[in-house]
C-alpha positions as CSV (number, residue, x, y, z in Angstrom):
1,X,0.0,0.0,0.0
2,X,1.4,3.4,-0.9
3,X,2.1,5.6,2.1
4,X,0.0,8.8,2.3
5,X,1.2,11.9,4.1
6,X,-0.8,12.5,7.3
7,X,-2.3,15.9,7.5
8,X,-2.2,18.0,10.6
9,X,-5.0,17.1,13.0
10,X,-8.1,19.3,12.6
11,X,-11.8,18.6,12.8
12,X,-12.5,17.0,9.4
13,X,-16.2,17.4,9.5
14,X,-17.8,19.5,6.8
15,X,-16.8,19.8,3.1
16,X,-20.1,21.0,1.5
17,X,-23.0,23.3,2.5
18,X,-26.4,23.1,0.8
19,X,-28.9,25.8,1.9
20,X,-29.2,25.5,5.6
21,X,-28.0,22.0,5.9
22,X,-24.3,20.9,6.0
23,X,-23.2,17.7,4.4
24,X,-19.8,16.2,4.5
25,X,-18.4,13.8,1.9
26,X,-15.5,12.5,3.9
27,X,-14.5,9.8,1.4
28,X,-13.5,12.2,-1.4
29,X,-10.1,12.2,0.3
30,X,-8.2,9.3,1.6
31,X,-5.9,11.6,3.7
32,X,-8.3,11.8,6.7
33,X,-7.4,8.8,8.9
34,X,-8.9,9.7,12.3
35,X,-12.5,9.8,13.3
36,X,-13.6,12.9,15.2
37,X,-14.0,12.2,18.9
38,X,-17.4,12.5,20.5
39,X,-16.2,15.6,22.3
40,X,-15.2,17.2,19.0
41,X,-18.6,16.5,17.5
42,X,-20.4,18.0,20.6
43,X,-18.3,21.1,20.7
44,X,-18.3,21.8,17.0
45,X,-22.0,21.4,16.6
46,X,-22.9,22.6,20.1
47,X,-24.7,19.4,21.0
48,X,-25.7,18.6,24.6
49,X,-25.5,14.9,25.4
50,X,-28.9,13.3,24.9
51,X,-30.4,16.4,23.2
52,X,-32.5,15.0,20.5
53,X,-35.3,17.5,20.6
54,X,-34.3,19.1,17.3
55,X,-33.1,17.7,14.0
56,X,-29.4,18.1,13.4
57,X,-28.6,20.1,10.3
58,X,-25.7,17.8,9.4
59,X,-24.9,14.2,8.8
60,X,-21.9,12.0,8.4
61,X,-20.6,9.6,5.8
62,X,-18.0,6.9,6.7
63,X,-15.9,4.5,4.8
64,X,-15.7,1.1,6.4
65,X,-12.3,-0.5,5.6
66,X,-9.6,1.4,7.5
67,X,-12.0,3.9,9.0
68,X,-14.5,1.8,11.0
69,X,-12.9,-1.7,10.6
70,X,-9.5,-3.1,10.2
71,X,-10.0,-6.4,8.4
72,X,-12.9,-7.9,10.4
73,X,-12.2,-6.1,13.6
74,X,-13.9,-2.9,14.5
75,X,-11.8,0.1,15.6
76,X,-12.7,1.0,19.2
77,X,-13.1,4.7,18.5
78,X,-15.5,3.8,15.6
79,X,-17.8,1.9,18.0
80,X,-17.7,4.9,20.4
81,X,-18.4,7.4,17.6
82,X,-21.2,5.5,15.9
83,X,-22.8,4.8,19.3
84,X,-22.8,8.5,20.1
85,X,-24.4,9.4,16.7
86,X,-27.0,6.7,17.1
87,X,-28.0,7.7,20.6
88,X,-28.2,11.3,19.6
89,X,-30.3,10.7,16.4
90,X,-27.5,12.1,14.2
91,X,-27.9,10.6,10.7
92,X,-24.9,8.8,9.2
93,X,-24.3,6.5,6.2
94,X,-21.7,3.9,5.4
95,X,-20.2,4.1,1.9
96,X,-17.8,1.4,0.8
97,X,-16.2,0.1,-2.4
98,X,-16.6,-3.4,-0.9
99,X,-19.3,-5.7,-2.1
100,X,-20.1,-9.2,-3.2
101,X,-22.7,-9.7,-0.4
102,X,-26.3,-8.8,-0.3
103,X,-27.0,-5.6,1.7
104,X,-29.2,-7.5,4.1
105,X,-26.4,-9.9,4.9
106,X,-23.8,-7.1,5.3
107,X,-26.0,-5.0,7.6
108,X,-26.5,-7.9,10.0
109,X,-22.7,-8.5,10.1
110,X,-21.9,-4.8,10.6
111,X,-24.6,-4.4,13.3
112,X,-23.0,-7.2,15.2
113,X,-19.5,-5.9,14.7
114,X,-20.1,-2.2,15.3
115,X,-22.6,-2.5,18.1
116,X,-25.3,-0.2,16.6
117,X,-28.2,-1.0,14.2
118,X,-27.1,-0.6,10.6
119,X,-29.9,-0.9,8.0
120,X,-30.0,-1.2,4.2
121,X,-31.1,2.5,4.3
122,X,-27.7,3.7,5.5
123,X,-25.4,1.3,3.8
124,X,-24.2,1.8,0.2
125,X,-21.9,-0.9,-1.2
126,X,-20.1,-0.5,-4.5
127,X,-22.9,-2.3,-6.5
128,X,-25.8,-0.8,-4.5
129,X,-26.2,2.0,-7.1
130,X,-27.0,-0.6,-9.7
131,X,-30.5,-0.6,-8.2
132,X,-31.3,2.7,-9.9
133,X,-30.8,1.0,-13.3
134,X,-34.0,-1.0,-13.0
135,X,-36.4,1.3,-11.1
136,X,-38.5,2.3,-14.1
137,X,-38.9,-0.4,-16.7
138,X,-40.5,2.0,-19.2
139,X,-37.4,4.1,-19.4
140,X,-35.2,3.3,-22.4
141,X,-32.1,3.1,-20.1
142,X,-33.7,0.6,-17.8
143,X,-32.1,-2.8,-17.7
144,X,-34.9,-4.6,-15.9
145,X,-36.1,-6.7,-18.7
146,X,-32.8,-6.9,-20.7
147,X,-30.5,-9.9,-20.6
148,X,-27.4,-9.1,-18.5
149,X,-24.2,-11.0,-17.7
150,X,-23.3,-10.7,-14.0
151,X,-19.8,-11.6,-12.7
152,X,-18.2,-11.6,-9.3
153,X,-18.5,-12.8,-5.8
154,X,-18.8,-16.3,-4.4
155,X,-20.8,-18.9,-6.3
156,X,-23.8,-17.2,-7.8
157,X,-24.4,-14.8,-4.9
158,X,-24.2,-11.8,-7.2
159,X,-26.8,-13.4,-9.6
160,X,-29.3,-13.4,-6.6
161,X,-28.3,-9.9,-5.6
162,X,-29.0,-8.6,-9.1
163,X,-32.3,-10.4,-9.2
164,X,-33.3,-8.9,-5.9
165,X,-32.4,-5.5,-7.3
166,X,-35.0,-6.1,-10.0
167,X,-33.0,-7.5,-13.0
168,X,-35.2,-10.2,-14.5
169,X,-32.9,-11.9,-17.0
170,X,-29.5,-12.7,-15.3
171,X,-26.8,-14.9,-16.8
172,X,-23.4,-15.9,-15.3
173,X,-20.3,-17.0,-17.1
174,X,-20.8,-20.4,-15.4
175,X,-24.2,-20.8,-17.0
176,X,-22.6,-20.2,-20.4
177,X,-19.7,-22.6,-19.7
178,X,-22.0,-25.4,-18.7
179,X,-24.3,-24.9,-21.7
180,X,-21.5,-24.3,-24.2
181,X,-18.2,-25.7,-22.9
182,X,-16.2,-24.7,-26.0
183,X,-16.5,-21.1,-25.0
184,X,-13.5,-21.8,-22.8
185,X,-11.0,-24.2,-24.5
186,X,-9.4,-25.1,-21.1
187,X,-12.7,-26.0,-19.4
188,X,-11.6,-29.6,-18.8
189,X,-8.6,-28.4,-16.8
190,X,-10.6,-25.8,-14.9
191,X,-10.5,-26.4,-11.2
192,X,-13.8,-24.5,-11.0
193,X,-15.7,-27.1,-13.1
194,X,-17.7,-28.6,-10.3
195,X,-18.2,-25.2,-8.8
196,X,-19.8,-23.9,-12.0
197,X,-21.9,-27.0,-12.5
198,X,-23.3,-26.7,-9.0
199,X,-24.5,-23.1,-9.5
200,X,-25.4,-22.9,-13.2
201,X,-28.9,-22.2,-14.4
202,X,-30.5,-22.8,-17.8
203,X,-29.8,-20.0,-20.3
204,X,-32.8,-17.9,-21.5
205,X,-31.8,-18.7,-25.1
206,X,-29.4,-21.3,-26.5
207,X,-26.1,-20.4,-28.1
208,X,-26.5,-21.1,-31.8
209,X,-23.7,-19.8,-33.9
210,X,-25.6,-20.7,-37.1
211,X,-28.7,-18.6,-36.4
212,X,-28.2,-15.0,-35.1
213,X,-32.0,-14.7,-34.5
214,X,-32.1,-17.6,-32.1
215,X,-28.8,-17.3,-30.3
216,X,-28.2,-15.8,-26.9
217,X,-27.9,-12.0,-26.9
218,X,-26.3,-10.2,-23.9
219,X,-27.4,-6.6,-23.6
220,X,-25.1,-5.5,-20.7
221,X,-22.2,-6.8,-18.6
222,X,-22.2,-6.0,-14.8
223,X,-19.0,-6.7,-12.8
224,X,-20.3,-6.7,-9.3
225,X,-17.2,-7.8,-7.5
226,X,-13.9,-9.6,-8.1
227,X,-14.7,-12.9,-9.9
228,X,-13.3,-16.1,-8.4
229,X,-12.6,-17.6,-11.8
230,X,-11.0,-14.7,-13.6
231,X,-9.9,-16.9,-16.5
232,X,-13.4,-17.9,-17.6
233,X,-15.0,-14.5,-16.8
234,X,-12.3,-12.6,-18.7
235,X,-12.8,-14.9,-21.7
236,X,-16.6,-14.5,-21.8
237,X,-16.4,-10.7,-21.3
238,X,-13.8,-10.3,-24.0
239,X,-15.9,-12.4,-26.4
240,X,-18.9,-10.2,-25.8
241,X,-16.9,-7.0,-26.3
242,X,-15.7,-8.5,-29.6
243,X,-19.1,-9.6,-30.6
244,X,-21.7,-8.2,-33.0
245,X,-24.6,-6.7,-31.0
246,X,-23.8,-9.0,-28.0
247,X,-24.4,-12.2,-29.9
248,X,-22.1,-14.6,-28.2
249,X,-19.8,-16.3,-30.7
250,X,-20.5,-14.0,-33.6
251,X,-17.5,-11.6,-34.1
252,X,-18.0,-8.1,-35.3
253,X,-16.5,-7.2,-38.6
254,X,-15.9,-3.7,-37.4
255,X,-13.2,-4.8,-34.9
256,X,-9.8,-3.2,-35.9
257,X,-11.3,-1.2,-38.7
258,X,-9.6,2.2,-38.7
259,X,-12.5,3.8,-40.6
260,X,-14.6,3.7,-37.4
261,X,-14.0,5.5,-34.1
262,X,-11.7,3.7,-31.7
263,X,-10.6,1.5,-34.7
264,X,-13.9,-0.2,-34.7
265,X,-13.7,-1.6,-31.2
266,X,-17.0,-1.5,-29.3
267,X,-18.7,0.2,-32.3
268,X,-21.1,-2.6,-33.2
269,X,-23.8,-2.4,-30.4
270,X,-21.8,-4.5,-28.1
271,X,-23.1,-4.9,-24.5
272,X,-22.7,-1.9,-22.2
273,X,-20.0,-2.6,-19.6
274,X,-20.6,-1.6,-16.0
275,X,-18.1,-1.8,-13.2
276,X,-19.2,-1.4,-9.5
277,X,-15.9,0.3,-8.7
278,X,-12.7,1.4,-10.3
279,X,-10.6,-1.3,-8.6
280,X,-12.2,-3.8,-11.1
281,X,-11.5,-1.8,-14.3
282,X,-9.6,-3.6,-17.0
283,X,-7.8,-0.7,-18.7
284,X,-5.6,1.8,-16.7
285,X,-2.7,4.0,-17.7
286,X,-0.8,2.6,-14.7
287,X,-1.3,-1.1,-14.2
288,X,-1.0,-2.6,-10.7
289,X,-0.3,-6.1,-9.7
290,X,-4.0,-6.6,-9.0
291,X,-5.1,-5.9,-12.6
292,X,-2.2,-6.4,-14.9
293,X,-3.6,-9.5,-16.4
294,X,-7.1,-8.0,-17.1
295,X,-5.6,-4.8,-18.7
296,X,-3.2,-6.9,-20.6
297,X,-5.9,-9.0,-22.2
298,X,-7.8,-5.9,-23.6
299,X,-4.7,-4.0,-24.6
300,X,-3.1,-7.0,-26.4
301,X,-6.3,-7.8,-28.3
302,X,-7.1,-4.3,-29.4
303,X,-3.6,-2.7,-29.6
304,X,-4.5,-0.3,-26.8
305,X,-7.9,0.8,-27.8
306,X,-10.1,2.7,-25.4
307,X,-12.2,0.5,-23.2
308,X,-15.7,2.1,-23.1
309,X,-17.3,1.4,-19.7
310,X,-19.4,3.0,-17.0
311,X,-17.8,2.9,-13.5
312,X,-19.4,3.4,-10.1
313,X,-17.9,3.4,-6.7
314,X,-15.8,6.0,-4.8
315,X,-14.7,8.6,-5.8
316,X,-17.2,8.7,-8.7
317,X,-19.7,11.5,-8.6
318,X,-22.6,9.2,-9.5
319,X,-21.9,7.1,-6.4
320,X,-21.7,10.2,-4.1
321,X,-25.0,11.5,-5.6
322,X,-26.7,8.1,-5.0
323,X,-25.4,8.0,-1.4
324,X,-26.7,11.5,-0.8
325,X,-30.1,10.5,-2.0
326,X,-30.0,7.4,0.2
327,X,-28.9,9.6,3.1
328,X,-31.8,12.0,2.5
329,X,-34.3,9.1,2.5
330,X,-32.7,7.6,5.6
331,X,-32.8,11.0,7.4
332,X,-36.5,11.5,6.4
333,X,-37.4,8.1,7.8
334,X,-35.6,9.0,11.1
335,X,-37.5,12.3,11.4
336,X,-40.7,11.2,9.8
337,X,-40.1,12.9,6.5
338,X,-39.4,16.5,7.7
339,X,-36.6,18.1,5.8
340,X,-33.8,16.6,3.8
341,X,-30.1,17.1,3.2
342,X,-28.4,18.5,0.1
343,X,-31.4,20.3,-1.5
344,X,-32.1,17.2,-3.7
345,X,-34.8,14.6,-3.7
């Protein structure tokens, strides 16, 4: 881990002001390592212990890893701080680039670890904003009824998370491998073979390379979390990014054609590619040990073409905006709908 210079200690509490309500986005900077003490909170906001007669005109957002928890162990000051906020009806939200578990599972774990009730209303994981992509099935940008490929997490946990979010047609790389083993030429050597067979489900359409009208079409790819079988998942994702209109096994003739933008790569209605956070992105100018193999696959195949994708997670604006809306809703529920933070609905 790169060392980060530690700033001089000062109350790191507010970074934004909207109308009469102050909101802090503490995760926009990784430099702040210390939680404010309960005494600091009280003195800065002039709170008397136990004074919950009025709504506080502020709220807090916390990262989890390294701020509230170290590995699976809570930081003692974090327990003290969250307990103080909870007892004094001060809204807060947990915002993390972690994921791979359903929110209802994660909030139960966090509630036990941190000693205060955490709900789905004040937890935003890296893939939680994917929920907003299915909210209105009549919108052209809704993915509710589209066929999507979901990767990441243990077994098919992320499939079930996606379906609980509202996605109706969810496929995993394991489903494709079991139905069409030749998609991955080394499938017989794959140590995950039994793993994929135990979690696979029937494809919504067969893979028929001879009939583009009948073959499986993938409309979007969602990388929820780090896949356990990167070899298979990388192969399936790459094949789809090379495909014509998301038709698996049918290669686009535009690939590598310099008469098209980006030399023809991803110019033939290929599936949209969504990452839940930037740690999972395949193509970066500076490749770390965690993603050298993924970036290398795309760069080698396309001679360094731009990888078009949509990325969520910290520090992306879309994730902070989603978290702010979630915090407004959580605060409204705490105070029975009176007032909200940030001047937005």
